[in-house]
Phi, psi and omega in degrees: 000129177273125181237128177272119177284118188264333181237135177287164172283162177279158177299324178303314185296323182285323180296330184292331185270350185278138172292143183310323180293314181296320181295317179296319178294315187297309187284350169282340182254327187228150179285324182201174179283145175283164179298318178301322178292322179295327177282320192256328188301317180295322179299318181290323176298325183276004179061042176262139169297143187211147168240121177257114175250117185208155182290165176306136178080016183257026175065030178302314187295315179296324174305314181294326187264339189302315179296319181295311178302319181300315180291320178294319178293319180298317176298318180297316181292332180273352181071029178243017179288123185266159174277076178208169177277120176268325183224134171250117175256127183239133175222158183283344186242134177298321179301321178291324178299319179295321177299316184295318177304313180297316184286351173262319182294321178300309179299319180298320177295322181291321178292321175300322180294321179292320182284342181071021178199167178283137177268340176073022177271125185254138178233134180215150176259133175230109177221188181293345178272351181292134182282163180295324179293322179295317181298319180299317177298319177299324182291325178284314182235090185293148175288146175289326175240116180259123178254126187212184174246166180304319181294317179291327176297320178294326180295311183292332178293334182257004180284154181282334190247308188298333182302333178301330180282353185254016186270355178220038182289132182271324186222143170235118179259125179251108182264159181051049179307320183301332181273346184259319189299335186265012179215176184292339173298320175297319178300311177302318181292322182300324177288321177298319179297323177297321177295320177295321180294327176297325180284322185235083190297341180266023183296136171253131185258132182232117179254130179244124183216150172282192181306128186205157174205153353284127189291332178295320177292324176296324177294321180290324174301315182288318186280328182074195183233152178224123180057038176082356180246147181290139181287153176295146181206131177266130178258123174256098184261098175238047185292336194238036180279338180270141178282147184233135177248101188240140177213146169262129182238144171246132183288345182227153181294323184241114187279347185251333185251022179261133176302150180301314182301321182290320183289318177304309178301316182294323183293317187283333175292321178296316182295316181294321177299315176301318179296314185292332180280357181229164184285305179224129183241138175250122180252124179255127169253180182252359176218157179298320183296318179295325180300311183293322181297316183299314182296314181300318180291320180293323176291322180293314185278330183230064188301324182294331184279337189234357182259002177269147186304319184280354182225042184277173180229149181218163177251155178211107179206169187299339183274351180276157181289160180301322180294318179295318179297317182297321174302316179294319179294318179292321177293327177295312181303320186276000178073024185267359182242137172280326180207153178225135178248131186223155170271281179232350193291346178255016182288325186278173192278038171297137181291107183240018174077205189276122173237128180252358173209137172244127176252130173253120175267102184086174188289138176277001171073357178206144182295312182300318181295317176306310181295322177294319180295310186291330178296350178287342175271156183051059190295341179278159189302315185266004175281153176272129176282121186244123183226141178232127177253121180262126183244150182235000177212170191283328175299315179295321180301312182296310184303314184284330174293321177289321178300314182299320178299315180299317181296315181294325180268010172061038174262098186263135180288145182282142177270159177260124178256120180296143181229153174054047179279104188287336174288320179292320180300317180300316183294322181286323176300317178302313178297323177294320180292328178290323182292321184187160173291148181207146175287146186299325178290322176294321179296315178298318179296318179294316179298318180293348175291336181281137177307322183284353179232018185294336180252016182295128181282145179301324182300312179298317180297315181289330174298321180289324179296317182295321180290321181286332178275004172086029179296323186266086189297330179301336180290343181293334173300335182255017175066031178253107186249163179300135181249342174225168170246148181228115177270107186295328182291313183269339183083006183276149179232139178211174181282155177234135174097140183288340181268003191301314182297317180295311180302319181293312187284343177266352180236011184291156174120172182239350181278119187286153171284125180228154184208187177270151179252133180279133177260126183241140172254102191070239176251010182261120179291135180239355176159189181229150173229159177294142179295325180295332174291316184298325185290347178272350183280145166234162181308132180098346178292144183248133176219167182251133174220122182061037176080356182245154180263138181226147177254132185284133178256298182195165177239144175226113183062236177250035174236130177252128178259135186227169168234153181259200181058046179265133177252355177275152178290163181298143177258342180228118174297147181299335182263015183306317182295337182269348186295136175280133178278144176290132181293149181295323182294319176293318176307315181294325178292321176295317181298322180295315176300319179298316180298317178299322181290323179296318181298322177299314182292320178299328180278001179062039180288151179288160181306310184299323183293318182291320178295325174294321177296316180300316181292328180282325184280316182250163181260076188226162180270185186296316185294317180299315183297320179295318178298318182291321179297313184296321179300311181288322179296319179294318180296317185296315183286327188274322183219249172213162179265112175287149181203192185293345178245004178219119172267127179248128176254115184253128181253135175209159176241124185268010182100341178236316183225155178267147182230143166237114183258119180266111175277089179245096187279067185235008184088158188290330179297317177289320183287335171301310179296311184303313182299316183288325178295315183292316178298322179295317178297319176301312184294326181282315188268332183242000176052048179230145173260132182236155176267143181242142169230137186238138173222179175294329188265359180162199175208164175226157172249135173239140188202156179268315182266161181299135175228138179263091188293320183298314180294326176296317180297318181295340177287342181281125178234141185303318183289341181251010184299313178306312182294315182296314186291322174305316178294320183292330182260000189307313183251028183272157174296326183297319181291320182295316183292319181289331174298318178301315180300312183294321179295323179291318182293324182278005180064025172282331173243125181263128182279334180222126183214124178055040173087353185254132179270132177271119179299155181302324180297317179291323175306311186294319177299315177302318184289330177294316180292321181291322179301314181292324181297314183291325179297328180285332176288308178192141175290347177251024178305136192313310186283332173292318180298322176294319182296325177293315182299317178302316180297312191276329182262321184266315179283315176254191181224079183289332179300310181286335172299314178301317178302316180297313181296323175296322179296321179290318181296327179278359181078007180275347173237119183274152176239124184234155175238150177210142177253135181229151175283324181235143177305141181289163182308322181290338181274345181308315186299320180293323180292318178305309180300325180291330183262003196300334186272345180253348180256130172288163181303319178295329175290323177300310182298317177298320177298318180297315180299318179297314179298319183297320182297315178301315179300313179301318180295320179289327175294317178295321179296329180291000000 
C-alpha cells in the first residue's frame, strides 16, 4: 500500500534516535534538520520502504544515509558490527558513485576524530572500473556500504563468492530514480532488486528522486510487489520546497519582424549580460551541435570575457571524452569557470559546485526536465533556483510560457515506465540460473515481484524460457545456443555450459552499442551519420550531408546507400535523433491554452480583454503577451485554431507538391505513431506513397498525386491500433535496428566472446540474418515481439495515440479541414523543421517573415 506522509516528524523525535557521535557531527555541520530529513529519516530508521522526492540540492542523499550511518556507528560502538554488506547504494552514473564515496568517507573520518578511535565502517565502490585487486579486497573484507551501478549489481548477484555477503543486506538505496524508471536500465534494476530481496528478505528499499510524476507509480516501482500485492511504501513528497525565480525572455520585442542579424546579436548580448551579472552560469541547449555553436559565438563576440583563465567557458556533452568531461566538472567545482554549456549531460546530480543561474536556450520540452535543469542552480537547500528560458520564435514562446505556468502551478508531466521487456527478462533469467538452480514457479513469482513485470503473462514468460533452453534448434545455425536447462518433470532450471558465467558478465547491460553509419553514393563514401538518425529513415527520405541533399535508398549493416540529384527539400533534419520530444502532458496543456484562446476570439472579445486573459493565465511580460495575441489572432483569421479538442487538417500546394498538414498537438511520440498510421492507411486504401514529416505540434504528408487525407485518418480506430501499427513498422529500419538492440540484451548476439569484441556493423549483419530466422519460427517470437513493443511503447507513444483516437470516435475531439494558399502561422514551424538543413538561420527567419507577410496580406484581402 502506498501512503503519502503528510506531516514531518519533529526535530526532537529525530534527535532522540541519533547516537551521540552522529548527533555531535550533524549539529557541528548543520543548524537544523532539513524538511526531507524530517520527513524521511524516521521512516528509514523504522525500516519502512520509502520514496523521497525533492529538488536538486535538497539533502536527499543525506536523508537516505543518516539513519544508516547512525545504526552502523551504534553497532561499531557496541562491538557488534559484522563483516557483511549492510547497504547497497545504486546510482546510474559512475561519477556520482565516486562523489558519494567521498561524501561518506569524509563524515566517517570526522566522526572517528570525535570518537577518538577508528569505527571500522567501510565504504567501497564497485563498477566496471573497479580493479581485480580491489574486488579481491572486497571479497575478503566486504564494505558495509557497497556503492554500485545497475549493471555491476546484477554481476555481483550472479557471482559465486561475493553473493554470500549479500544475504543479510538491510537497505537498498536507489538514487536518481527519475533517470532510471523511464528506461530499460530501470527495468533491469527492478529485477536485480527483487533478486537481492530474495537473498535478504528483510530488505528496506529507499528511493531518492528529483521532481517526478506520477509519484504513486514511482513508489510502486521502488517497492515492487509481493504475492501479487504491492508492498507498502511511504511517499515523502517535498518536491517544491525550494523557491524558484523563473522567467521567459525574448531578446527582441518583435519575434517575427526582426532581421536575423539583429536577433542573433541581441540573443548573444542577452546571454553575455546574464553570465556577467552572475558568478557561475550553466547553459542548457537541446543538442550537442548547439552546445559547441554557443561557445564559439560567445568567444567570438566577447573575447575579453571568455578567453582569460579566470573567466573561461567550457562545454560538457556526451560526445566528449571522459577526461574532458571530468576536467570541466572539476573546474566548475573549483570555481574556475564563468560559464558551462551543456546538452543533457549535466542534468543529473553530479556535484558541480555553486551555480547561481541556469539558462535554457529554447524549450526543454518537459516541465520535470525544466525543473531538474533549473534546480542545478542554488544547489544548497535554502538557495533560490534561478532560471531564464530564452525563446526565439512564437511557437517556442507559447510552449515555454505554458511550461512556466505548469512549473509554477506544480503540474509535472508523467514519465513512461517500460513494462514486460522480454529481452531484459531473458538476460536476468540467465543470470538467476547462473547463480543457482531454481524452480520455474519460484522464478515466475520472483519476476512478478518487479513493478515492471507485475502483469507478465505466463505464456510470454514461458516463451523466453523455451528460447533460452534451446527449444528452437534452427537458431543454432545463427550461433544462438541454449543458455539454460529446464527439466519439465521437476520444473527445475539451471545454467548450461562452462562459459556461461563469463558470457553473462561480459555481455551484461541494457545500453546498446551504437556507432556512426557510413553513407555511400554507389561505392564512394561521402560521410557518416548517427545510427539513431538512420533508424528514423525510410526509403525516399531526403537529408543533408556536407551541404548536399541525398535520398535514402536502403541500409546494409552499418552502411547507408543513397542517391544524389535530389530536388526535393529534406524530410528529416540531421539533428532529429538528438531532439527531445515534447511530453504528452505539456502538449495537452498547450492545447488547452489554444482552446481557451479560440473561445475568446469566437466570443468577439476585444483585444484588451484577450490581452488581460493572456496576462492572467500565463506568467509573461507585455511584449510576450502582445506577440502571443498577434500569433493567435492571425491563425484565427486566416484558418482555424487547432487545440486539444480539435484536430485541424490543413491542405496547401507549394507549386510542386501537395501537402496535408495535421495539426495534432500531442507531442512528437504520439505524432510519430499517428503519421505512420495515416501513411499506412493511405498506402493500403489509396495505393499511394507519401512523404512524412513529424514535429511536436503535428505532422504532414506530402504527395504528387491526389490523396484523401481525411478518409485515411478516419480509417484509424483505437481498437485496431496495435494491428495497424505492427504492420506499419514491420519492414522499417527502426524495427531492424531495435531488434538488434533487443537481441543483444537477450544475449542472442554476443558483443564480447572469448576476449573478442564483435563490432556494431557485424552485430547488425548478424541481427538481420537472425531476424529472418526468428520470423520463420514465429512472427510472435519473444524477442521480435519485444522489439515491436519497444518501438511502439517506449520510442513512440501508442497508448496515448489510442487515447486520441477514442476521443475522436466519441466525438469529444473534432476533426476539421481547411485549404490555404500559404501555410497558416501555426504551420510555419513544421515547414521550417522540414527545410532546416538547407536553410541558414537567417534564411529561416526571412522565410518566416515572407510567409507572415503573405498571411497578413491574405487576411486583409478577406
